[in-house]
N, C-alpha and C positions, 0 to 999 in steps of 0.2 A: 593409334597406329601412326608410325612415323612414315612420312612420304619423302622419298629420295628422288631428286631429279637427275637425269643424265647430264653429264657435262656439256653435251652438244646443245641442250636446251638453254643453258645459261648463255652460251655463245650466241645463239640465235636471238635470244631476248635482247642482249646488248647491241647486236647489230641492228635490230629493228628500232631500238630506242635512238641509236645514233642517226639513222636515216630520218626518223621523225624530227629530231632536233635540228638536223641540217636543213630540212625543208622549211623551217621557220626563219631561216637567216638568208639575207640577201647582201650582195656586195655592191658598193657604189662603183661606177665605171672606172674611177681612178684608183681603186683599191685603197691602200694606206698612204699614197703619195700626198704631200701637202699642197696647198694652193700655190699656184705660180702663174705667171704670164709668159707665154712663148708663142712665136709666130705660127708654129705648126699645130697648136692646140693648147688652150689654157685650162687649168684646173680650178674650178670654183670651190669655195669653202666647204660645200656639202659633198664634194667628191664627184661632181658632174664635170664633164669636159665640154668645152665649146671650141669649135674650129670653124669660124664663119667663112663662107665662100667670098671670093673676090678681094678687092682692095679695101682696107680699113682706114677710116679717118677719125681722129679723136674729136669728140664734141664735148660740150659741157655736160654736167651730170643730168640724167633723166630726160633725154630727148623724147618727148611725147608728141611733138608736132613736126610735120615735114611738108615742105612745099617746093615745087620745081617751077622754074620760069617757063613761059611758052616757047622760048627759043631753045630750051634744053641746055643753056650755057651756065645756069646758076641754080643753086639749091640752098635752102636754109632750114635749119632745125631749131625748134623752140625747146630750150632745156630748162625744165622746172625744178631742178635740184634733186637731192639735198645739197645744201650749200648755196653758193652764189648762183642766181638765175642768169641765163645768158642766151644769146643766139650764136649759132655757128653758121657763117656764110661761106659757101663754097663757090668758086668760079673756075670754069674750064680754062686750062692754060694751053700754051701753044703745042705742048707735047702730047696733048690728049688726056692728061691727068687732071687733078683738081687741087687748087690751092685753097686752104681753109683759113678763115679769120674768125677769131673769137670776139664777140661784142658783149661785154659784161654789163649787167644791170647794177645799180648801186646796191652794195651789200646791206643786208638788214643789220649787220653788226655795227654799222655807222649810221643807223636810221636817225639818231638824234641830230645828226649833222645835215640830214636831207630835208628838202622842202616838200610841201604837199604835191608839187608837180613833178617831182623826180620819178624816173623810171626805176622801179625796184623789182619787178618780177614778170614772169610769163606764165601762161597756162598752156593748153595744147593748141590754141588757135594761131595759125600763121598763114599768110597768103602773100605771094610775091606780086609786085607791080613792076614789071620790067625785070632787069637783071641786077639792080642795085638798091632796091627799096622794097619794104615789106610792111604789111599791116600785121600787128602782133597783139594778141589779147594779153592783158595784164592780169586777169583773174580777179583777185579780191578787191582791187580798186574800182572795178566796174568800168575800166577805160580800155581803149584800144590805141596803141601807139602806131604812128606811121613813121618809120625810120628809113632814112636814106644814108647808108654808110659811106657813100662817096663824099657827101658834104657834112657828115656828122649832124644832120638836121633831124629834129623830132617834132612831130605835131601830135595833138591829142584829140581823140573822140571820146566823149564821156556819155555813157548810157544812163547815168543817174539824172534824168530829166523827164519832163512831162508826166509827173506823178509817180515815177519809178525811183526807188531808192535801194541801197544795199545790193546793187547789181554785181554779178560775177560773170565776167566775160569768158566764154569758152571757145568752142570751135568756130571757124570762119569759112565762108564760101564766097568767092569773088567772081563777079562777072565783068571781065575787063572791057568787053565791047560796050556795055551799058554803063560802066563805071559804078556798079552797085556792089555793095558789100553787105553780106548777111552775117549777123553775129548772134550766137547763142548766149542768152542771159540765163544761166542755170538757176540762179537764186529766184528769179521771177517767172520761171517756166515759160519763157517767150523767146522769140527771135526778133531782133531789131533789124530793120532795113535802113541802110545808110547810103546816102549819096556821096561817093568817095571824093569827088572833086571839091565839094563844099564842106565835106566832113559833117554833114547834118543828118540826124536821125529823122527819116521821113515817115516811118510807120513801124508798127509792132504787131505781132500776132502771137496769141497763146498757142502753144503746140502740145503740151503735155508735161509730165513730171520729169524734171531734170533732163532737159534737152542736151544731148551729148555730142553727137556727130552730125555733120551737115554735108549734103551733096546736091548739086544742081543737075537737072536733066540735061541731056546734050543740047536741047534747044533753049535751055535756060528759062523756060516758062514755068517750071515746077521745081519746088525745093523739097527735098526729103530730109527729115529730121528724126533721129532715133531718140526715144524717151527711155533713159536708162533707170529712172527711179520707179519706185513702187507706190509710195504713199505721198500724200500732201498733208504735212503735219500742221495742226492748229494750236495756237497758244492757249494756255490754261486760262479760263475766264478770271478776270481780275488780277492777273499776274502783273507785277510791277518790277521791272529790272532794277530799280533803285531800292527795292525792299524785297529782294528775292527770297530771303529766309522766311519771311512771314507769309508771302503770297504764292510761293512756289511749292513744289512737292519735293520731299527729301528722297524719294525713291521713284523709279519709273511707274507710271500709272497702271500698266498691265503688261503681261507677257504676250508673246506672239509665237505661234498662233493661238488665239483664244476667241471666245464669243465676245468678251469685253473689248478686245482689240478692234473688233469690227464695229461694235455698236457704241462703245464708250461706257463710262460708269462713274459713280460718285466716289470721290476721294476727299481726304481731309488735308487741309492746309492749317497753318498756325492760326489763321483767322476764321476757320470754319470749313464746312463742306463745300465742294464745288463739283459741278458736273463736267468731267473731262471728255472732250469730244473723241469719238472713235476714229480709227484709221480708215475704216471702210473696207471695201472689197479689195483684196490683194491682187486680183486679176481685173481691175478696172481698166477700161480701154486707154485711159490717159497714161498708164504705166506700162513699161516693158513692151513698147509698141513703136511702130513707124508712123510718123505724122506726114501726110501728104498735103503740101501747101501750094495753092495756085498763086504764082507771083507774076502772072502775065501783066497785071497792073501793079507794079511794085509799091505804089502809094496806098493800095488797098489789098494787101495779101489776105487770102481766104483759106482757112483750114477746110480741106475737102474730105479727108478720111483719116481714121486711126486704125491701123492694122496690127493686131497682136503678132509677135514673132517668137520663135523658139518654143520651149516647153513651159506651159503656165505653172504657177505655183500650185502644188497639190501633192499627191502621193508620190509622183515621180520626180519632184523637184522641191527642195526645201527653200529655194529663193526664186526670184524672177529670172528671166532669160538674160537680162542685162545686155540689150543690143548696143554694141560698142563701136560699130563701124558701118558705113553705108557707101555704096557707089552705084551709079546708074549707067547702063550701057546696053546696047543691043536689044532695046525694047524691054529690058528687065531691070529690076532694082534688087541689089544683093545686100543683105543685112547680116553681119556677123554677130552671133549670140554668144558672148563670152562665157556665160554661166551654163549654157546648154551644149556648148561645143558643137555648134551647127551653123549652117548658112541658110537663111530664108531667101527663097527666090520668089519675087513678086512680079506679076504681069503689070507693066507700067500702064498699058492702055486700059485694061479691065480693072485695075486697082484691087487686085485680089492676090492672095497667097497661092502660088503655083506649086511649090515643092519645098521640102526641107532636106538639105544635104548634111547628114551627120559626119562629124570628123571623129573617128574612133581609132583606138590602138588595138590591133589584133590580140586577143587573149585578155584584154582589159576593157571590154566593151561596156561594162557596167559602171566604170569609173569616169570621172570628169577631171579636167585640169589642163586641156590643150590651150584654152583661153584664146580663141580667135579674136583679133582686134581689127587693125587696119587692113585695107584691101586695095587692090588695083586690078583692072581688067585689061588683058592683052587681046585686042580685037582680032588680029590675024590668026592666032591659034585657038581663040575661044577659051583661053585659060584665065582663071581667077587666082591671083596670088594673094595669100592670106598670111598675115603676121600671126604666128602661133606663140604667144608670149609664154605660155606655160611649159613648152617643150623646146624652146630655143631654136625654132625652125621657121621656115616659110613654106606653107603648104601650097601645093599646086592642084587646082581643081579643074577638071574638064566640065564646064557647065552644060555643054550639050548632052553629055552622057551622065552628068550629075554624079560624078565619082571623083574620089581623091586619087590623083595619079601618083603622088609621092611628096617628098619634102626636100628642101634645100637647107643646109645648115646655116644658122644665123648666130649672132652674138647672144649675150645674156638678156633675156626679156625683150624680144623684138616687139615694137609697138606700131609702126607705120610702114607701109609699102607704097612706092610710087614708081611710075614707069616713064622713061623718056625714050620713045622708040622701042628698041630691044634691050635697053639698059635698065637694070633693076636697082632701086635705091631702098635700103632698109635701115630704119633707126633702131638701135639697140639701147634700151634705157640704162643698162648697167655695163655696157661695153663688153669687155672680156674679163671682167672681174677686177679685183684689187691686187691680187698677187701678194708678194711679200710686203711687209711694212716699209722696207727700204727701196722698193721699186719706184723710181721717179719718172721713167720715160713716158708712162701712160697717165700722168697726172698734170692738171692745170692748176694755176695759182688759186688757192682757196677752195679747191675741190678734191676731196679724197677719193672719189669714185667717178671718173668721167664716163660718159656714154660713148657711143661710136656710130658711125654711118658706114654701112657696107655697100659697095658698088660692084656689080658684076653683070655680065651679059646674061640674057635670058637663057636658062639651061635647055639642053636638048632632052627629049623624052628619055633617052638611055642614061642620062646623068642623074635622073631622079631615083631616089631610093623608094622602094615600095612602102606603102603606108605602114607606119610602125617600125620600119627598119632604120638602119643607120644611114643618113644622107651621104651622098658622095660629096666630098669637099674639094673637088678638083685636084686630086692627088695628095691631099693632106689628110692626116688621120682625124677622124671625127668621132665624138662620143655618142652621137646619135641622139635624137630627141627622147627616146625611151630605151630602156633595156628591160627585158621581161622581169617583172617583179621589182623593178627599181623604184624606190620612193621618189616623189618629186614634190616641189614646193608650189603651193597654190596661194596666190595673193588674193585677198578680199575677205569679206565677212561671211560669205555664204558657204554652205557645206553641201555634200552630196551623199546619196546612198553608196555604200561601199568604201567610204573614206575611213581609214583606220584611226584618224585623229579627228573626232567630231567636235569636241568642245575644248581641247587643249590647243593653245597657240604657242608657236615657238617663241621663246624669249630672245629678243634681239639684243645684241651687245653683251651677252654673258658667255663665259666659257672661252677657252682658247680656240683659235683657228686650228683645224685639224684635230678636234676633239676625238679621242679614241672611240667614243660611242658611235661615231659616224662610220667606222670601218665595217660594221656589221649592223643589219637592221632586223632585229627580232620582231616578227609579225605581231606578237602579243604585247610586247613591252611598249610599242608605240602608243598604245592606248593610255599608258600611265606615265610615260616619261616626257620630259621637255628636252628638246634638242637644240643645239646651236647650229643653225643653218646659214646664218647671214650675219656678218659682223656689224651691220648697221640696220636701224629700223627702216621699214618700208617708206617710200617717198611720200605717199599720201596719207599715211596713218593707219590703214587697215592692217590687222594682224596677218601673220603668215601662217598658213595651214599646211600641215604635212600630210601628204597623201601617198598611197601606194597602189 
C-alpha cells in the first residue's frame, strides 16, 4: 500500500529540522568581523571582543606580576613573554596620569653573547622597594635581581646555595618594615627567607608542591602560600641523564588516573626491569592547598597547617583546584582556585576553611573556565576584586554576603589586580590582542604581542554588570565576559565535565586569522575539529582547550 503524506507535513518536517540545526550553532560576539585593535573595543582572533575599563598602558608581553609602591606613586609589571622578557615601570606624573618606561632583559636571541650573570628573564615575582627599585624573580636561573632604574644598578640574590640546586624563583612577598623578602622556589617546593639589606638567604621552609602565590598577614607574622601542584615526581631508579636511552623509559610509566599511578609498578628499560615509584594520592595535603607558615621568627619559619582548597580531584573534578592567588585581610584569607572557579574563605585565627564562593555563569553552571587568579581586597566596601583570566573581566565579590556582585571589563587574559586607595590596577597578559599584522602602535621592539595595564577608579555598584552579563565599559561597547552558548578558550592541561573539547587541543599557529570556521560553532563538530583560536602558542606551554 502506498502512503501519501500531505504537503503541510513536509513543510512542518523541514521547519523542525531547520530549528534543530540552528540550535546547534552559535555566533561569536564579533560575528564575521576580522581581528583589529580599536580604542572602543578590540576584536580577538577567535571573535571575542575586549573593551577594558579605564586608561590603558602598554607593557611588555605576558605581564604576570604586578606590584605597587607604598606611596601609590609607582607601579611595576613583570613581563614574562613570549619574546623579550621585561619590566614596565610606571610613575605618577604631575597631571595625575602615568609615565611608562620599558626595561628589557637581555634577549635569549643573543644568549651566546651574554655572561652567566646577565639578567635574561622574569617570572611572576616582583616587589617594589620605594618608588624606583624592585626585587624581581628571574625564574629558571634561581636568582632574584634587585634593580634600581634610576641608577641602572643591578644586584643579585642566588637561591642555589646551602644544599639547594636547580631553583626556580617565583612569587615574592616583601616586608619593608623588617626588610625581609620571601621568595617561592617552585622547583624545590620551598620558600626562602632573605634579609633584603644584606641580600642573604637566612632560612628556608618546605611548604608543599609547587608553591605559587604568596601573601603576608597584615601583622606580617604569618605567610600564606598556595600549593598549585598535585604530585611530587620521583626519578626512575638507576636513571642516568648521560645515558637516557638505556636507563630511561621510552613511554610514560602509567596513565592517570589508575591504581598504578598511585602505587607505582614494574617497567622495562633497556638494561632491565625497574620499579617505578608511584605518584601517590592526588588529594594529598601537600598539593592543591594553602600552606600557613609562622614567620614571627624569620630565621626559623615553621609550617603550621596545610588546608585543601577548592574542589578535590574526583568525580566532580578531573584535576586539582589549582590555587593561584591569595590575599589576607579583615581576619580572613582568600584563595582563588583557578580550576574550580571559586574563592576559598579561610578564618585566619582558627586556621580553617569557612566557606567556598563559587563563580558561575547563569545558564552554564556546570561548566568551568572563569579562571580566577590574582586578587585585591578593598577594605572600605568589603569587596574582593578578582582577575578572571578566562572571561576577560574583573569579578567583584561582596565577601560579607559571599556573593558575586558583577564584573568590570578587562583586557585579554587579566592576571593580577592591585589597589591604591580607590584606584584599581589590572595586568592583562595579552593586552587587547594583536590586531592586523600591519598594526604597529601597540607593539614594542622584539615583541609581537604586548600586554597592558588597565587603571581605573573603583566602580560604583550600579556600574557593575550582573554575574554573567556584559560588563559596563564606562560608556564604551563591551563584548562581555560571556555570551549565552559562546565558546571560550581555556588555558591549561586540565579539563572539566561539560567541556565540548575534552581531548582535542587547539593547534596554535595554524590557519589564517579570521578562519571561516570561527563564524559559527556547531556543538557537535567541536568534538572532532581543531580550530585556530590564537595566532601564537600559549606563553607557558600548556595547550589551549576550547570550551562552551
